[in-house]
DRENTI-336498 format. One record per atom (N, C-alpha, C): x, y, z; residue in three letters; residue number from 1. Coordinates in Angstrom, 1 decimal. Layout:
BEGIN
px=X py=Y pz=Z kolpa=ALA filo=NUM
...
end
This chain:
BEGIN
px=12.6 py=9.5 pz=14.4 kolpa=UNK filo=1
px=13.0 py=8.6 pz=13.4 kolpa=UNK filo=1
px=13.7 py=9.4 pz=12.3 kolpa=UNK filo=1
px=14.8 py=8.9 pz=11.8 kolpa=UNK filo=2
px=15.6 py=9.6 pz=10.8 kolpa=UNK filo=2
px=15.0 py=9.5 pz=9.4 kolpa=UNK filo=2
px=15.2 py=10.4 pz=8.6 kolpa=UNK filo=3
px=14.7 py=10.3 pz=7.2 kolpa=UNK filo=3
px=15.2 py=9.1 pz=6.4 kolpa=UNK filo=3
px=16.4 py=8.6 pz=6.7 kolpa=UNK filo=4
px=16.9 py=7.4 pz=6.1 kolpa=UNK filo=4
px=16.1 py=6.2 pz=6.5 kolpa=UNK filo=4
px=15.7 py=6.1 pz=7.7 kolpa=UNK filo=5
px=14.9 py=4.9 pz=8.2 kolpa=UNK filo=5
px=13.5 py=5.0 pz=7.6 kolpa=UNK filo=5
px=12.9 py=6.2 pz=7.5 kolpa=UNK filo=6
px=11.6 py=6.3 pz=6.9 kolpa=UNK filo=6
px=11.6 py=5.9 pz=5.4 kolpa=UNK filo=6
px=12.7 py=6.3 pz=4.7 kolpa=UNK filo=7
px=12.8 py=6.0 pz=3.3 kolpa=UNK filo=7
px=13.0 py=4.5 pz=3.1 kolpa=UNK filo=7
px=13.8 py=3.8 pz=4.0 kolpa=UNK filo=8
px=13.9 py=2.4 pz=4.0 kolpa=UNK filo=8
px=12.6 py=1.7 pz=4.2 kolpa=UNK filo=8
px=11.8 py=2.2 pz=5.2 kolpa=UNK filo=9
px=10.5 py=1.5 pz=5.5 kolpa=UNK filo=9
px=9.6 py=1.6 pz=4.3 kolpa=UNK filo=9
px=9.6 py=2.8 pz=3.6 kolpa=UNK filo=10
px=8.7 py=2.9 pz=2.4 kolpa=UNK filo=10
px=9.2 py=2.0 pz=1.2 kolpa=UNK filo=10
px=10.4 py=1.7 pz=1.1 kolpa=UNK filo=11
px=10.9 py=0.9 pz=0.0 kolpa=UNK filo=11
px=10.7 py=-0.6 pz=0.3 kolpa=UNK filo=11
px=10.5 py=-1.0 pz=1.6 kolpa=UNK filo=12
px=10.3 py=-2.4 pz=1.9 kolpa=UNK filo=12
px=9.0 py=-2.9 pz=1.3 kolpa=UNK filo=12
px=8.9 py=-4.2 pz=1.1 kolpa=UNK filo=13
px=7.7 py=-4.7 pz=0.7 kolpa=UNK filo=13
px=6.6 py=-4.5 pz=1.8 kolpa=UNK filo=13
px=5.4 py=-4.3 pz=1.4 kolpa=UNK filo=14
px=4.3 py=-4.1 pz=2.4 kolpa=UNK filo=14
px=4.2 py=-5.3 pz=3.3 kolpa=UNK filo=14
px=3.8 py=-5.1 pz=4.5 kolpa=UNK filo=15
px=3.5 py=-6.2 pz=5.5 kolpa=UNK filo=15
px=2.1 py=-6.7 pz=5.1 kolpa=UNK filo=15
px=1.9 py=-7.9 pz=4.8 kolpa=UNK filo=16
px=0.6 py=-8.5 pz=4.5 kolpa=UNK filo=16
px=0.1 py=-9.3 pz=5.6 kolpa=UNK filo=16
px=-1.2 py=-9.0 pz=6.0 kolpa=UNK filo=17
px=-1.8 py=-9.7 pz=7.1 kolpa=UNK filo=17
px=-3.2 py=-10.2 pz=6.7 kolpa=UNK filo=17
px=-3.5 py=-11.4 pz=7.0 kolpa=UNK filo=18
px=-4.9 py=-11.9 pz=6.7 kolpa=UNK filo=18
px=-5.6 py=-12.3 pz=8.0 kolpa=UNK filo=18
px=-6.8 py=-11.8 pz=8.2 kolpa=UNK filo=19
px=-7.6 py=-12.1 pz=9.3 kolpa=UNK filo=19
px=-8.8 py=-12.8 pz=8.8 kolpa=UNK filo=19
px=-9.1 py=-14.0 pz=9.3 kolpa=UNK filo=20
px=-10.3 py=-14.8 pz=8.8 kolpa=UNK filo=20
px=-10.9 py=-15.4 pz=10.1 kolpa=UNK filo=20
px=-12.2 py=-15.1 pz=10.2 kolpa=UNK filo=21
px=-12.9 py=-15.7 pz=11.4 kolpa=UNK filo=21
px=-14.2 py=-15.0 pz=11.6 kolpa=UNK filo=21
px=-14.8 py=-15.4 pz=12.8 kolpa=UNK filo=22
px=-16.1 py=-14.7 pz=13.2 kolpa=UNK filo=22
px=-15.8 py=-13.2 pz=13.5 kolpa=UNK filo=22
px=-16.8 py=-12.4 pz=13.4 kolpa=UNK filo=23
px=-16.7 py=-11.0 pz=13.5 kolpa=UNK filo=23
px=-16.0 py=-10.6 pz=14.9 kolpa=UNK filo=23
px=-16.4 py=-11.2 pz=16.0 kolpa=UNK filo=24
px=-15.9 py=-10.7 pz=17.3 kolpa=UNK filo=24
px=-14.4 py=-11.1 pz=17.4 kolpa=UNK filo=24
px=-14.0 py=-12.2 pz=16.9 kolpa=UNK filo=25
px=-12.6 py=-12.6 pz=17.0 kolpa=UNK filo=25
px=-11.7 py=-11.8 pz=16.0 kolpa=UNK filo=25
px=-12.3 py=-11.5 pz=14.9 kolpa=UNK filo=26
px=-11.5 py=-10.8 pz=13.9 kolpa=UNK filo=26
px=-11.3 py=-9.3 pz=14.4 kolpa=UNK filo=26
px=-12.4 py=-8.8 pz=15.0 kolpa=UNK filo=27
px=-12.3 py=-7.4 pz=15.5 kolpa=UNK filo=27
px=-11.3 py=-7.3 pz=16.6 kolpa=UNK filo=27
px=-11.3 py=-8.3 pz=17.5 kolpa=UNK filo=28
px=-10.3 py=-8.4 pz=18.6 kolpa=UNK filo=28
px=-8.9 py=-8.5 pz=18.1 kolpa=UNK filo=28
px=-8.7 py=-9.3 pz=17.1 kolpa=UNK filo=29
px=-7.4 py=-9.5 pz=16.5 kolpa=UNK filo=29
px=-6.9 py=-8.2 pz=15.8 kolpa=UNK filo=29
px=-7.8 py=-7.5 pz=15.1 kolpa=UNK filo=30
px=-7.4 py=-6.3 pz=14.5 kolpa=UNK filo=30
px=-7.1 py=-5.2 pz=15.5 kolpa=UNK filo=30
px=-7.8 py=-5.1 pz=16.6 kolpa=UNK filo=31
px=-7.5 py=-4.2 pz=17.6 kolpa=UNK filo=31
px=-6.1 py=-4.5 pz=18.3 kolpa=UNK filo=31
px=-5.8 py=-5.7 pz=18.5 kolpa=UNK filo=32
px=-4.5 py=-6.1 pz=19.1 kolpa=UNK filo=32
px=-3.4 py=-5.8 pz=18.1 kolpa=UNK filo=32
px=-3.6 py=-6.0 pz=16.8 kolpa=UNK filo=33
px=-2.6 py=-5.7 pz=15.8 kolpa=UNK filo=33
px=-2.4 py=-4.2 pz=15.8 kolpa=UNK filo=33
px=-3.4 py=-3.4 pz=15.8 kolpa=UNK filo=34
px=-3.3 py=-1.9 pz=15.8 kolpa=UNK filo=34
px=-2.5 py=-1.5 pz=17.0 kolpa=UNK filo=34
px=-2.8 py=-2.0 pz=18.1 kolpa=UNK filo=35
px=-2.0 py=-1.7 pz=19.4 kolpa=UNK filo=35
px=-0.6 py=-2.0 pz=19.2 kolpa=UNK filo=35
px=-0.3 py=-3.2 pz=18.7 kolpa=UNK filo=36
px=1.1 py=-3.6 pz=18.5 kolpa=UNK filo=36
px=1.9 py=-2.7 pz=17.6 kolpa=UNK filo=36
px=1.3 py=-2.4 pz=16.4 kolpa=UNK filo=37
px=1.9 py=-1.6 pz=15.4 kolpa=UNK filo=37
px=2.1 py=-0.1 pz=16.0 kolpa=UNK filo=37
px=1.1 py=0.4 pz=16.7 kolpa=UNK filo=38
px=1.2 py=1.7 pz=17.2 kolpa=UNK filo=38
px=2.4 py=1.9 pz=18.2 kolpa=UNK filo=38
px=2.8 py=0.8 pz=18.9 kolpa=UNK filo=39
px=3.9 py=0.9 pz=19.9 kolpa=UNK filo=39
px=5.3 py=0.7 pz=19.3 kolpa=UNK filo=39
px=5.3 py=0.3 pz=18.0 kolpa=UNK filo=40
px=6.6 py=0.0 pz=17.4 kolpa=UNK filo=40
px=7.1 py=1.2 pz=16.6 kolpa=UNK filo=40
px=8.2 py=1.8 pz=17.0 kolpa=UNK filo=41
px=8.7 py=2.9 pz=16.2 kolpa=UNK filo=41
px=9.2 py=2.5 pz=14.8 kolpa=UNK filo=41
px=9.7 py=1.3 pz=14.7 kolpa=UNK filo=42
px=10.2 py=0.9 pz=13.4 kolpa=UNK filo=42
px=9.1 py=0.6 pz=12.3 kolpa=UNK filo=42
px=7.9 py=0.6 pz=12.8 kolpa=UNK filo=43
px=6.7 py=0.5 pz=11.9 kolpa=UNK filo=43
px=6.2 py=1.8 pz=11.3 kolpa=UNK filo=43
px=6.8 py=2.9 pz=11.8 kolpa=UNK filo=44
px=6.3 py=4.3 pz=11.4 kolpa=UNK filo=44
px=6.7 py=4.4 pz=9.9 kolpa=UNK filo=44
px=5.7 py=4.8 pz=9.1 kolpa=UNK filo=45
px=5.9 py=5.0 pz=7.7 kolpa=UNK filo=45
px=5.8 py=3.7 pz=6.9 kolpa=UNK filo=45
px=5.6 py=2.6 pz=7.5 kolpa=UNK filo=46
px=5.6 py=1.3 pz=6.8 kolpa=UNK filo=46
px=4.2 py=1.0 pz=6.2 kolpa=UNK filo=46
px=4.2 py=0.5 pz=5.0 kolpa=UNK filo=47
px=2.9 py=0.2 pz=4.3 kolpa=UNK filo=47
px=2.4 py=-1.2 pz=4.9 kolpa=UNK filo=47
px=1.1 py=-1.2 pz=5.2 kolpa=UNK filo=48
px=0.5 py=-2.4 pz=5.7 kolpa=UNK filo=48
px=-0.7 py=-2.7 pz=5.0 kolpa=UNK filo=48
px=-0.9 py=-4.0 pz=4.5 kolpa=UNK filo=49
px=-2.1 py=-4.4 pz=3.9 kolpa=UNK filo=49
px=-2.8 py=-5.4 pz=4.7 kolpa=UNK filo=49
px=-4.0 py=-5.2 pz=5.1 kolpa=UNK filo=50
px=-4.7 py=-6.1 pz=5.9 kolpa=UNK filo=50
px=-6.0 py=-6.6 pz=5.2 kolpa=UNK filo=50
px=-6.1 py=-7.9 pz=5.0 kolpa=UNK filo=51
px=-7.3 py=-8.4 pz=4.3 kolpa=UNK filo=51
px=-8.2 py=-9.1 pz=5.5 kolpa=UNK filo=51
px=-9.4 py=-8.6 pz=5.5 kolpa=UNK filo=52
px=-10.3 py=-9.1 pz=6.6 kolpa=UNK filo=52
px=-11.4 py=-9.9 pz=5.9 kolpa=UNK filo=52
px=-11.7 py=-11.1 pz=6.4 kolpa=UNK filo=53
px=-12.8 py=-11.9 pz=5.9 kolpa=UNK filo=53
px=-13.6 py=-12.3 pz=7.1 kolpa=UNK filo=53
px=-14.9 py=-12.0 pz=7.2 kolpa=UNK filo=54
px=-15.8 py=-12.3 pz=8.3 kolpa=UNK filo=54
px=-16.5 py=-13.6 pz=7.9 kolpa=UNK filo=54
px=-16.4 py=-14.6 pz=8.7 kolpa=UNK filo=55
px=-17.1 py=-15.9 pz=8.5 kolpa=UNK filo=55
px=-17.9 py=-16.2 pz=9.7 kolpa=UNK filo=55
px=-19.2 py=-16.1 pz=9.6 kolpa=UNK filo=56
px=-20.1 py=-16.4 pz=10.8 kolpa=UNK filo=56
px=-20.1 py=-18.0 pz=10.9 kolpa=UNK filo=56
px=-20.3 py=-18.4 pz=12.2 kolpa=UNK filo=57
px=-20.3 py=-19.8 pz=12.4 kolpa=UNK filo=57
px=-21.6 py=-20.4 pz=11.9 kolpa=UNK filo=57
px=-21.6 py=-21.6 pz=11.5 kolpa=UNK filo=58
px=-22.8 py=-22.3 pz=11.1 kolpa=UNK filo=58
px=-23.6 py=-22.7 pz=12.4 kolpa=UNK filo=58
px=-24.9 py=-22.9 pz=12.3 kolpa=UNK filo=59
px=-25.7 py=-23.2 pz=13.4 kolpa=UNK filo=59
px=-25.2 py=-24.5 pz=14.1 kolpa=UNK filo=59
px=-25.1 py=-24.4 pz=15.4 kolpa=UNK filo=60
px=-24.7 py=-25.6 pz=16.1 kolpa=UNK filo=60
px=-23.2 py=-25.8 pz=16.2 kolpa=UNK filo=60
px=-22.4 py=-25.0 pz=15.5 kolpa=UNK filo=61
px=-21.0 py=-25.1 pz=15.5 kolpa=UNK filo=61
px=-20.4 py=-24.6 pz=16.8 kolpa=UNK filo=61
px=-19.5 py=-25.3 pz=17.4 kolpa=UNK filo=62
px=-18.8 py=-24.9 pz=18.6 kolpa=UNK filo=62
px=-17.6 py=-24.0 pz=18.4 kolpa=UNK filo=62
px=-17.2 py=-23.2 pz=19.3 kolpa=UNK filo=63
px=-16.0 py=-22.5 pz=19.2 kolpa=UNK filo=63
px=-14.8 py=-23.3 pz=19.6 kolpa=UNK filo=63
end
């Protein structure tokens, strides 16, 4: 990756991601997201903000 591309990535607005849900689904989504970002060369040096909210299901609630 060239220094110009790294500089451009740092100047871009950060990528904002919100994950809301039960712990197992949120963890799986976060793992998939990390795998996706790790494979993309254009994401190298990019700022990413991830907000995670864990909400457990109420008793008797179906998936």
